[in-house]
C-alpha positions, 0 to 999 in steps of 0.5 A: 316558319312555325315553331315546334311545340310540345307539352312538358314540365320543366324542373326548377334548378334540376340537380341532374337529368340522369336516366335509367332504362324504362321497358314498357310491358303493356300499352293501355289506352284510357278514356280522355277524362280518366287520362286527364284526371291521372295527369292532374293527380297522379296519386289516384288509384285506377283499375288499369294500374291495378290490372297491370300491377304484377307487370310493374317492377324495378330490377338492376337493368330497368324500370318495367312499366306500363304506358297509359295513353290518351285515346283521344290525345297524343301524350302518355303516362309511364308508370311503375306502381311498385305493387300499389294501385296508383302511380308511385313512380310516373313520368309524363311522356309527350307525343307517346302516341307516335312512340306507340305507332313506331313500336307496333310498326315493322322495320319494313313498314317503317321503310315504306312509310319513310319512302312514302313521306319522302315521295309526297314531299318530292311531289309537292316540291316538283309541282311547285316548280311547275314540273308536271311530267315527273315519274317515280324515277324522279322521286323514288330511291329504289337502292334499298331494295336488295339486288336479287329481289329487284331483278326478280321483280323486273323479270316478272313485270317484263312478262306482264309487259310492264316495268317497275317504273310504270308500276311505281307511277301507279302507286305514287298516284294512288299515294298522292291522292290518298295522302295529300288533302284535296285542297292541297292538291288543287293548290298545287295544280293551280300553282303548277298552271300559273308557273307554266303560264308565266314560263310561256309569257316569258318565252313569248316576250323574249327577244327573238334572235336576228335572222 
């Protein structure tokens, strides 16, 4: 199994790891070269910090900061400049781009993304076992859909001579084709065919029951 890795800076004999709430007032994407310069030397002035200077301050409840993001990377710098043009207070934030993506995504979209991720995982798992005739009913948990909405969906789909499962099957196929890379799909299909052949050979070689 691959090891999880992240960027960070460990403190030698840290006295504590106490924290205070940090609220991001603005997200700013920087060119990669600018981000790397600020990361290497946080005492540099930068126009992005100057432009957002009035947004940064500390009160009794939180630090009010800006987040500088690397436009061609994953990490960020959380900054409270205390009225100056450079990062007086700063913190390196690994994988800040993922935090930003979740911040700008609605709760409904997050649920959908989680469902899609789980669905793709189940597709891969089922295909690896040689099962190729699965439907959305095998993969998608629709329990999170409110009962009244589910009833309305099913009623109007029935008028169109289709079902929720059939429509979800179409969506799953589209998602599978869009999300799973072609080389992975080809590998899954090849593995499924090999599994079918192995199963068929196993059945053919099994002793036949006596008549």
